[in-house]
N, C-alpha and C positions, 0 to 999 in steps of 0.2 A: 595543705594538711586538712584532714577531715575534721579535726577538732582544734579549737584554739588552745594552744599550750598553756596560756596563762589561765584560761578558764579551767582546764584540767587540773592545774596545780592548786587551785583554790577549792576544788571539790574532792580531792583525793589526798591521802596522807603524804606529806613530804618525806616521810621516813620509809616509803615503799621501796626506794632504790638507794644505792650508794655507789659512788665511784671507787671506794676502797682506798687502800694505801698506794701512794704514788711512788714509782721507781724513778730515781734521778739518774739520767744518763747524760751528764754534761759533756761538752766537747772542749772544755777548758781543763787541762790536766797539769797539776803542779809538776815542775821539773821538766816541762816539755821543751824548754829553751826558747819559747815564743813569748813575747811581751804580754803581760796581763793587762796592760793599759788599753782600754777601748778607744776607738777613734770617735765614738759617739755613744751617748746614753740618752734614751728616750723613755717617755712614760706612755704606757698603753692603758687607756681607760675604755671600758665598754659597758653597755647596758646600764647607763645611769638612771634612766627612766624617771627623770625628775618630775615631782608632783608636789602639791602643797601639803598633802597629808603626811602624818608620821614624822614631822620635823625634817622631812627629806632635804629641803634647801639648806638648813643649818648644818645637817650632818654631812652633806656633800661639800659644803664650804669648809668644814673642819678637815675633811679628807684632802681637799686641794691645798689648804693652808699647811697641813703636815707635809705633803709632798714638796711644796715650795720651800719650807724651812729646812727640811732634811736633804734636799737636792736642789740648792739654789742655782746651780749652773745649768740645769736642764732647760733648754729653750724650745724643745720640740715635743709636743704632746700628740698622740694618735688617738682619736676618738673612733671606736669601732661601731658606732651606731646604737640604736635603741636608746636614743638620747632623751626622749620624752615618753610619757606613759600611756596616753589615751587616744591618740588621733584616729584610730581605724573605725571605731563604732559609729554608726549612723546617728545614734541618739546623743552623741557628745556635742554639747554646745560649742559654737565657734569661740566664745569667750574663754572656755576652758582650754582649748588648744592654744590660743594666743597667750594665755596665762602661763602655761608650761614652758613655751619657748621663751617667754620673758624671764622666767625664773632661771632657765639655763644660762641665758646671756648675763643676767645679774650675778650669778655665782662665778662665772668665768671672769667677768670684769672686776669683781671685788677681790678675788684671790690670786688669779694668775693673769693679770692684764697684759703682761709683756711677752707671753709665750706665743709661739706659733701653734695653732690648733688645726690639725689636718683631720678631716672627718670622712667617715663612710655613712651611707644611708642605711638605716635598719628597717626591718619590716614594720615595727611598731611606730616608726616616725611618719609613716605615710597614711594620709587620709584619702580613701577612695569613695567616700560617700558624697552625695550631692551632684549637682549638674556639672557637666564637663567644663563649663566656664567659671566654676567656683574657684576663686584665687587660692583657697586653702587646699584644693584637691591635687593629689599627685605629687610628683617629684620636684617640679619647679619651686613650689613653696618651700619645701624642705631644703633645697639647695640654697635658697636665699637666707634661710635662718642659720644654716651652717656655714654660709659663705664659701661654698666649694666652687671651683671653676667649672665642674661638670659633675654628672652622677658617678663617673669613674675617671681617674686621672693618674698621672705619675709625676714625681719630682725626684731630684737627686739632693743628697746631703752627705757631706764628708765621705765621698767615694762609694756610697750605697745608692741604689735605685729603689725607690718606694713606689709600689703599685697599689693604689687605693681602689678597691673593686666595688661594684654595685651588684649585690646578690639578689636583687629584687626583680628577677625575670622568671617567668614560667615556673612557679612553685619553688623558687630558690635555685637560680642558675644565672649564668652570665648573658645568655643570648648570643646569637650569631655575630652581631656587630662587635660586641665587647670582647668576645673570644678572639676574633680576628685582630682587634686592636692589641690585646694582650700578647698574642703571638708575635706581632710586629715589634712591640716594645721589648720583648725578651730577645728577639733575634738581633735587634739593633744595639743591645747593651750587654753583649757577651763578656765584655771586659769588666763589668761591675757586678758585685754580689747584689742579690735582689731580696728585698723584704716585701712580702705581700700581706695586705690587710684586707680582710673581708668581714662582713657581719656574720653570715652563716659559716660554720667551719667547712673547710675544704676536705680535710681528713680529720677524724676525731673518734675517740671511744665514747665520749660523753653523750653523743647523740643516741646511744642505745638506752641508758637509763633515763634520758630526758625524753625519749620517744619522738624526737623531732630534730630538724635543723640541718641535716647533712646536705651539701650541695648536690643537686640532682645530676649535674654534669661532672661529677668527681672523676670519672674514668677518663674523660677527655682532658681534664685539667692535669691529672697525673701524667698522662702521656705527653702533654706539653712540657711539664716540668722535667720529665725524663730526657726530653730532647734539648733541654736548656739547663745544664747542671749548675749554672750560676744562681739559680733560685735556691736560697739557703734557709729562709725562715718565713713561716706563715703565722700570722696572728689573727685570732677570731674571738667571737663571743657567742651571743644568742642563747646558748644553753644555760648560762649562769653557773656553769660547772668548770672546775679546774681540771685540765686534761693535758697530757703530754704524749705526743706520738712522734717517733722518728722513723721515717719510711723513705727508702730509696734516696738517702742522702739529704732529705729535707726535714727540718724540724717544724712540727705543727703544735702551736701553743694556744689552747683555748683558755682564755684568762678570766674565768669566773665572771664577776660583774661588780660594778660599784654599788649596786642597790641590793645585792643578795636576793632575799625573798621580796623584791619590789618594795623595799624599805619596811615591810611588815615584820612581825615577830619571827616567823620562820621556824626551823627545826628546833632551835635552842634558845629562843627568846632574844637572840642577838642578830636576827635577820639572815641566818645561814639558810641556804637552799640545797637540800639533799647533801648536807654536810660540807658544802663549800661556803665559807664566810664571805661577806662583801670585802672588796679590796681592789687593788690595781696592780699592774706589773711594771717592773723596771727592766728595761731591755738594754743590754750592753752589746754593741756592734764592734767588731774588730776588722781591721783593714784587709785581712786575708780571708774574710768571709765567715769566720766563726762568730758565734753569738752566745749570749747567756741571758736567759729570761727567768726572772724570779717574781713570784706572786707575793704581794705584801697584804696580808689581811688588815682591815681597818674597821673598828678600832683595833688597837694593837693586839696582836696574837701571833701565832706561829703555825706554819705547816712545815713539818720537817721534810728535808730532802726534796724540795720542789724547785731548786735552781736547776735549769736545764738548758 
């Protein structure tokens, strides 16, 4: 990108754009004769951007505590990246980077110590300043902090395949090696419904008002999904905006952000970013490949008709 999006939002009015009213197009229909009981419910968190300012650790812990108390049986959390706030800039002290990762780990350990947290790498998580041998530079350091098996990987849970992607190639793309890997994963799992998690949206409307973030290889990804109709649901973040797209049989849910306006006052004094409040998503997965994704604003609020 030619401009840093976070810098842009701090120097331009956050009211300049709006995603408008969302249309709900759920694929769960009352009276359909199919059971409404999901085989799995998961939490999708994205763009936490933990930082010591603005009481962010306490506010994030309150969100995690609320999720745990209202959904005590959920054991799988998906972290879409953008976990910390400041790593990219050259002027950022090493101590600050280490502090933010420490805060992330402390919040998780204090509020949801028993859940499985599966994470993607976000662009803001990666520090590219310094010498090549700097241990804080690049993806290996972030992998260690998030305890991911690789920068991209897959796993199965309750009859679903989860593909956790690394969007951080060539200005927001998968790169040749990862694209080949994803093709193989999908071809070898045709009997399983697939949920894909990425940091950058693969398909989204919200990249228009946000002026950033669409995957540069979206055409190739869509062609791959068209050839593999078992891909059912894609979750993303990055734009901090709530967005729903249903295209060619795949649902694309861009699930706002936990931090809203990076924990600052935002549009409404309550951390909303371009009218999307901070929050998280609850995702219900069904054995036949259907799904339902609902964004839950936090602190408590409501966005009508957003279950999708």
